[in-house]
C-alpha distance (Angstrom), angle and dihedral (degrees) to the residues before:
residue distance angle dihedral
M1 . . .
L2 3.71 . .
R3 3.78 131.4 .
N4 3.68 134.6 173.9
V5 3.80 113.4 -142.7
A6 3.85 120.0 -175.0
G7 3.85 90.1 -24.3
V8 3.80 93.0 -54.8
L9 3.83 117.0 109.7
L10 3.78 112.1 -131.4
T11 3.77 123.1 179.4
L12 3.68 140.3 -166.3
L13 3.84 142.8 -173.5
I14 3.69 131.3 169.6
A15 3.77 135.0 -167.3
A16 3.80 135.5 -158.2
S17 3.87 117.1 -73.4
L18 3.70 120.0 -95.2
S19 3.84 134.2 -178.6
A20 3.76 126.7 -116.7
A21 3.81 87.5 -124.3
D22 3.74 89.6 64.5
F23 3.91 87.9 68.2
G24 3.72 102.5 35.1
L25 3.73 93.9 -116.5
T26 3.88 114.2 178.1
E27 3.82 124.6 -137.6
L28 3.80 91.3 -96.7
D29 3.78 118.2 31.1
V30 3.85 88.2 -166.8
R31 3.83 130.3 -7.5
A32 3.75 98.1 -71.4
G33 3.75 116.6 -97.7
E34 3.78 95.2 6.0
S35 3.78 118.1 122.6
V36 3.78 119.0 -123.2
N37 3.85 111.5 -152.0
G38 3.85 88.6 -32.1
F39 3.87 97.1 -41.2
P40 2.96 116.8 156.2
N41 3.80 111.9 23.8
W42 3.85 128.0 -164.5
N43 3.84 94.5 -88.3
E44 3.85 91.1 52.2
R45 3.73 91.9 46.0
V46 3.80 90.7 53.9
L47 3.71 92.2 51.4
L48 3.83 94.5 53.4
T49 3.76 92.1 44.6
W50 3.78 91.6 51.5
I51 3.75 90.4 48.8
N52 3.69 93.0 53.2
R53 3.81 92.7 40.4
A54 3.74 87.7 57.1
R55 3.81 95.0 46.3
V56 3.82 96.4 58.1
D57 3.83 91.9 64.8
P58 3.78 113.0 3.5
Q59 3.69 93.8 175.8
I60 3.81 91.4 73.0
E61 3.80 89.5 60.1
M62 3.86 92.5 39.7
Q63 3.74 92.5 57.2
A64 3.81 90.6 50.8
C65 3.92 88.1 50.2
G66 3.72 90.9 53.2
P67 3.74 119.8 175.3
K68 3.72 95.5 -3.1
C69 3.68 90.5 71.6
A70 3.84 99.7 61.0
E71 3.80 94.7 169.6
A72 3.82 92.2 50.4
A73 3.82 91.8 127.3
C74 3.81 91.3 64.5
Y75 3.82 95.0 73.0
K76 3.78 124.3 88.4
P77 3.84 130.6 166.1
M78 3.74 115.0 -64.3
P79 3.76 133.6 -171.8
P80 3.86 115.9 -96.8
L81 3.74 123.8 -88.1
T82 3.82 115.2 -116.0
W83 3.72 126.5 -129.5
T84 3.76 123.6 -115.3
T85 3.72 124.7 -173.1
A86 3.81 94.6 -145.5
L87 3.88 92.1 59.1
N88 3.81 89.1 43.4
R89 3.83 90.3 54.2
A90 3.77 93.8 44.6
A91 3.74 92.7 49.0
R92 3.79 96.5 47.5
F93 3.77 91.8 46.1
H94 3.76 88.5 54.7
A95 3.71 93.4 50.3
D96 3.88 90.2 47.0
A97 3.97 92.3 47.3
M98 3.78 89.4 49.7
T99 3.69 89.2 53.6
R100 3.85 98.4 43.7
Q101 3.80 94.7 41.5
N102 3.77 96.5 38.2
F103 3.81 102.2 -127.1
F104 3.81 134.5 118.9
G105 3.81 121.7 -149.1
H106 3.81 145.6 82.6
D107 3.80 100.4 -90.0
S108 3.73 119.4 65.0
A109 3.86 117.1 -108.3
C110 3.93 92.4 -124.3
R111 3.69 142.4 21.7
I112 3.87 102.9 -74.4
V113 3.84 115.1 -134.0
S114 3.79 112.7 -104.5
N115 3.91 92.6 -123.4
I116 3.76 96.9 52.2
D117 3.79 91.4 121.0
A118 3.74 90.8 61.9
L119 3.94 94.1 42.1
Y120 3.70 99.1 46.5
P121 3.03 128.7 122.8
A122 3.91 104.5 -8.3
G123 3.84 94.5 39.2
C124 3.69 99.0 32.3
D125 3.86 131.2 24.6
G126 3.70 95.4 -164.5
S127 3.80 96.7 -88.6
A128 3.88 117.3 140.1
S129 3.82 92.8 -116.2
C130 3.81 89.9 70.6
A131 3.79 106.3 16.0
C132 3.79 99.8 49.0
A133 3.84 126.4 77.1
G134 3.89 93.3 -178.9
S135 3.73 146.3 -39.5
G136 3.76 126.2 -51.0
T137 3.80 129.1 55.8
T138 3.80 139.8 -65.1
A139 3.81 114.6 -140.7
W140 3.84 114.5 -119.6
S141 3.80 93.4 -118.0
E142 3.82 92.9 47.0
R143 3.83 89.6 51.4
I144 3.81 90.4 52.0
G145 3.74 86.9 48.7
L146 3.84 91.3 57.5
F147 3.79 86.4 65.4
G148 3.78 94.8 53.3
A149 3.75 97.2 -100.5
Q150 3.75 138.0 108.1
G151 3.70 119.7 -122.2
M152 3.85 118.7 -139.2
G153 3.83 96.5 160.8
E154 3.86 143.4 -12.5
I155 3.82 132.4 -158.8
I156 3.88 125.0 -170.3
A157 3.76 131.9 -166.8
L158 3.78 139.5 174.3
G159 3.80 107.0 -143.8
A160 3.83 141.7 147.8
D161 3.69 93.0 -107.2
P162 3.89 139.8 -13.8
N163 3.87 91.1 -85.5
A164 3.91 89.6 54.2
S165 3.84 91.6 45.2
F166 3.84 92.2 50.5
Y167 3.79 93.8 53.0
M168 3.73 93.9 47.0
W169 3.76 85.0 59.5
L170 3.77 98.4 40.5
F171 3.85 95.0 43.0
E172 3.76 101.4 45.3
T173 3.79 112.5 140.0
S174 3.84 119.2 -102.1
P175 3.70 121.1 177.6
T176 3.79 99.2 -165.3
P177 3.91 127.9 74.8
T178 3.81 91.5 -153.4
C179 3.83 111.8 130.2
E180 3.75 99.1 -126.7
F181 3.77 142.8 90.8
T182 3.83 109.7 -85.1
G183 3.74 138.2 164.8
Y184 3.73 89.9 -96.3
N185 3.90 103.0 49.7
G186 3.81 100.5 27.6
H187 3.86 96.9 116.1
R188 3.83 91.9 50.8
W189 3.83 93.4 41.6
L190 3.83 90.9 55.7
I191 3.85 91.0 46.1
L192 3.82 94.7 48.8
R193 3.79 106.3 28.2
H194 3.82 107.2 30.2
S195 3.80 115.2 110.6
G196 3.81 119.4 -151.1
A197 3.70 130.8 29.8
A198 3.81 141.7 -20.9
G199 3.90 137.0 -164.3
A200 3.66 122.9 -167.8
G201 3.78 129.3 -154.4
Y202 3.76 128.7 -163.4
N203 3.75 135.8 -172.6
E204 3.81 112.1 -159.9
E205 3.85 94.8 -167.0
R206 3.80 94.0 63.2
R207 3.82 97.7 14.9
I208 3.73 95.4 -123.7
A209 3.71 119.5 162.8
V210 3.81 124.0 -162.7
T211 3.85 128.6 178.0
D212 3.76 121.2 -168.8
F213 3.88 120.4 -162.5
G214 3.67 126.4 -156.8
P215 3.78 142.8 145.1
G216 3.79 117.2 -52.4
S217 3.76 145.6 -173.1
A218 3.78 138.5 -127.1
P219 3.86 106.3 -48.2
Y220 3.70 124.5 -120.0
R221 3.91 110.5 -108.8
I222 3.75 89.6 -106.7
P223 3.77 99.7 37.9
S224 3.85 97.3 172.1
G225 3.71 144.1 7.9
S226 3.88 141.6 161.2
H227 3.70 146.0 138.7
Y228 3.80 134.4 -101.5
P229 2.94 135.5 -122.0
R230 3.76 102.2 27.1
Q231 3.84 92.9 -118.8
A232 3.78 129.0 -9.0
A233 3.82 141.1 134.3
S234 3.94 85.7 -95.7
V235 3.71 120.4 35.6
E236 3.76 130.0 -174.9
M237 3.73 118.5 -137.1
W238 3.74 121.4 -154.6
A239 3.79 135.7 -176.4
N240 3.78 136.4 161.1
W241 3.73 126.2 -133.4
Y242 3.89 122.8 -157.5
D243 3.77 120.8 -179.3
G244 3.79 146.1 119.5
A245 3.88 88.7 -103.3
A246 3.80 133.9 35.2
P247 3.83 117.1 -105.3
K248 3.80 119.1 -104.1
S249 3.93 89.1 -132.5
A250 3.71 141.8 -5.4
A251 3.70 129.3 -154.6
V252 3.83 145.1 157.4
V253 3.80 117.0 -132.6
V254 3.89 110.4 -145.8
N255 3.83 115.3 -176.2
G256 3.72 88.8 -21.8
Q257 3.74 99.3 -49.4
C258 3.78 126.0 113.8
T259 3.80 122.7 -127.2
S260 3.80 115.4 -175.3
M261 3.83 115.6 -126.8
S262 3.77 126.7 -145.8
L263 3.80 129.8 -145.0
R264 3.74 104.2 -106.6
R265 3.77 103.4 169.3
G266 3.79 136.8 17.0
S267 3.81 127.3 3.3
G268 3.75 137.3 -48.9
T269 3.68 91.7 -98.2
N270 3.87 97.5 41.9
G271 3.78 108.5 20.7
A272 3.85 147.1 128.2
W273 3.80 114.3 -120.4
S274 3.87 125.2 -160.4
A275 3.76 147.3 -177.5
T276 3.72 134.2 176.7
V277 3.81 116.7 -129.6
S278 3.76 123.2 -162.7
G279 3.88 132.7 -157.8
A280 3.81 95.7 46.2
G281 3.69 96.6 115.7
S282 3.82 94.9 112.6
G283 3.80 140.1 6.9
C284 3.78 127.8 36.5
H285 3.81 119.3 -54.1
R286 3.87 118.8 -178.1
Y287 3.68 123.2 -160.0
Y288 3.82 148.8 167.1
F289 3.83 136.3 -170.2
S290 3.81 118.1 -111.7
F291 3.78 122.0 -168.0
I292 3.72 126.7 177.5
D293 3.69 110.9 -143.5
S294 3.85 127.6 -141.8
A295 3.84 90.1 -91.4
G296 3.90 92.4 52.7
R297 3.80 94.8 -104.7
E298 3.84 121.4 136.6
V299 3.71 118.6 -119.7
T300 3.84 118.5 -172.6
Y301 3.73 139.3 -168.8
P302 2.83 117.5 -122.3
V303 3.75 94.3 35.8
T304 3.81 90.1 -135.0
G305 3.82 132.0 2.3
S306 3.79 124.3 20.0
L307 3.81 143.0 -94.9
G308 3.67 124.3 -117.5
I309 3.83 141.6 -129.8
G310 3.79 110.7 -159.9
C311 3.73 93.3 0.5
E312 3.81 147.7 49.6
E313 3.71 106.2 -11.8
W314 3.91 95.2 -132.0
N315 3.77 131.4 -4.6
S316 3.78 134.9 162.0
S317 3.78 97.1 -102.2
R318 3.83 121.4 102.1
T319 3.85 134.8 176.5
T320 3.72 102.4 -152.8
A321 3.68 131.8 -149.2
S322 3.83 136.6 -178.2
C323 3.76 107.0 -117.6
S324 3.85 99.2 169.2
G325 3.71 91.8 110.7
T326 3.84 93.6 61.6
T327 3.79 119.4 118.2
T328 3.82 113.1 -75.8
P329 3.79 105.8 -107.8
S330 3.92 116.7 -115.9
E331 3.75 134.4 -160.6
P332 3.81 114.4 -80.1
E333 3.81 115.6 -100.7
P334 3.82 113.4 -120.9
S335 3.74 93.2 -128.2
K336 3.74 91.2 54.9
Q337 3.86 92.2 44.7
G338 3.72 89.7 58.5
R339 3.79 93.2 55.1
R340 3.82 90.7 49.3
R341 3.77 98.8 49.8
A342 3.87 90.9 103.6
A343 3.79 94.5 46.5
G344 3.74 113.7 131.9
R345 3.81 98.9 11.7
G346 3.74 120.2 124.8
């Protein structure tokens, strides 16, 4: 299915639903938030964080979308999507292959070599000379399967950055209020209604974003987190929390200093928390998210190590701090929510 929206080609395919148990996925595909050989990168973290941020309270986004999202009333809060490295790798490979081979679509422009998972990215950057075994095409779901994952859907966008790509998907125009997946609202439907896992891929050279959806397992209590923009004097920090009980406190630790986070969207048990950090316009600033659960135990994202502003996206170093004394988060006030609806959109 192909559509052209405002001169930007956006595409969507969706497959039948499958359960995580069908593929033997464990509770944590990787240690949450940690990079595995450079997967995910900052762009890809933002995409998952924005997806989960939208899912905790879709009506904030739908009010911002306005009449374009005719089926807005269909969307209710949903659990977060978990991250899997296999989907991440399949999605980024496709973004790289589209860049190197100069095409744009779901199906690959050649027959992909059977061992692409072992070759990519160190032994193959997505170019036809190493990625292709012959002429023809490789179906999008078959390509995802070559990376050891099961594809249930895929969305692609060409945007200025991950934020722009995300809102191309989420705010696509749909003329019908019917509560079902259609050729008009398919990107939004996958983002807000899919259950399971996702893995985003991003090519910075051509600014292509791909997100692949598949079956998933029980999410880590902090399923996603990142900062935006990439580096600026003032940076927004966002993280999701998903648990049977609200946390006692939430903070982001930047360069060993705690900054309290507030619940901006959703509920205490399924919400998006945020804080604004200043002074990050230059240099390297390492951070991690620290939540104190209802039993007084710390839960961090990433599980180990730290993320970076202006430097290496993830590494194993961490300057710790005790943030248990930060202000106990509270439910967002409706009046403040309204003023925050456009936060993070570019």
